[in-house]
C-alpha positions in Angstrom: 21.0 -16.8 -227.5 19.0 -19.2 -226.0 19.3 -19.4 -222.1 22.0 -22.1 -221.5 20.7 -23.9 -218.4 24.1 -25.7 -217.0 25.0 -22.0 -216.6 21.7 -20.9 -214.6 22.0 -24.8 -212.7 25.8 -23.4 -211.6 23.8 -19.9 -210.4 21.5 -22.0 -208.0 25.0 -24.0 -206.5 26.8 -20.5 -206.4 23.9 -19.3 -204.2 23.5 -22.1 -202.2 27.3 -22.3 -201.7 27.3 -18.5 -200.6 24.4 -19.0 -198.1 26.3 -21.2 -196.6 29.6 -19.3 -196.3 28.1 -16.7 -195.0 26.4 -19.2 -191.9 30.3 -20.8 -192.4 32.7 -17.5 -192.0 30.3 -15.7 -189.9 29.8 -12.3 -191.6 28.7 -9.8 -189.6 29.6 -11.1 -186.5 33.5 -10.0 -184.4 34.5 -12.7 -185.1 33.4 -13.3 -189.2 36.4 -15.4 -191.0 38.2 -13.1 -193.4 38.3 -13.9 -196.9 42.2 -15.1 -197.0 40.9 -17.7 -194.0 37.7 -19.1 -196.1 39.4 -19.3 -199.1 41.8 -21.2 -197.7 39.0 -23.3 -195.6 38.0 -24.2 -199.5 41.1 -24.9 -201.2 40.8 -22.0 -203.4 43.1 -19.0 -203.9 42.1 -15.8 -202.7 41.3 -14.5 -206.2 39.2 -17.8 -207.0 37.2 -16.6 -204.2 36.6 -13.7 -204.9 35.3 -14.8 -208.1 32.7 -16.9 -206.4 31.6 -14.6 -204.1 30.6 -12.2 -207.1 28.4 -15.4 -208.6 30.8 -15.6 -211.7 29.6 -19.0 -212.4 31.1 -18.9 -215.9 34.4 -19.2 -214.2 33.5 -22.8 -212.4 32.4 -25.7 -214.2 29.9 -27.8 -211.9 31.9 -30.4 -210.9 34.1 -27.8 -209.3 31.7 -26.0 -207.3 30.0 -29.7 -206.3 33.1 -29.8 -204.2 33.0 -26.7 -202.8 29.2 -27.2 -202.1 30.4 -30.4 -200.3 33.1 -29.1 -198.5 31.2 -26.1 -196.8 28.8 -29.3 -195.3 26.0 -29.0 -198.3 24.7 -31.9 -199.2 23.9 -33.1 -202.8 21.6 -34.4 -204.6 21.2 -35.0 -208.0 17.9 -36.4 -209.7 17.6 -35.9 -213.8 13.9 -36.2 -215.5 12.4 -36.4 -218.8 10.9 -33.8 -219.8 6.9 -34.3 -220.1 6.2 -34.8 -223.5 4.1 -37.6 -225.8 5.9 -40.4 -225.9 
């Protein structure tokens, strides 16, 4: 089966979100946010946040991931290009 480029894009977005959440939540510090607090901030249920943190890209559509990314303070730029080909 050919690789799914949309799934790959979702995985990239999730990786960026997870990096941002680590900073926001203060993971590793004494005052780290709980998953419940983090889920509430993002407008997600705790089980849904857990799926995100485990990188379950197939469980999210791209629009919902972009909304989460924006909520975390990430900026989103979309660039569409044609593949190189002989025109």
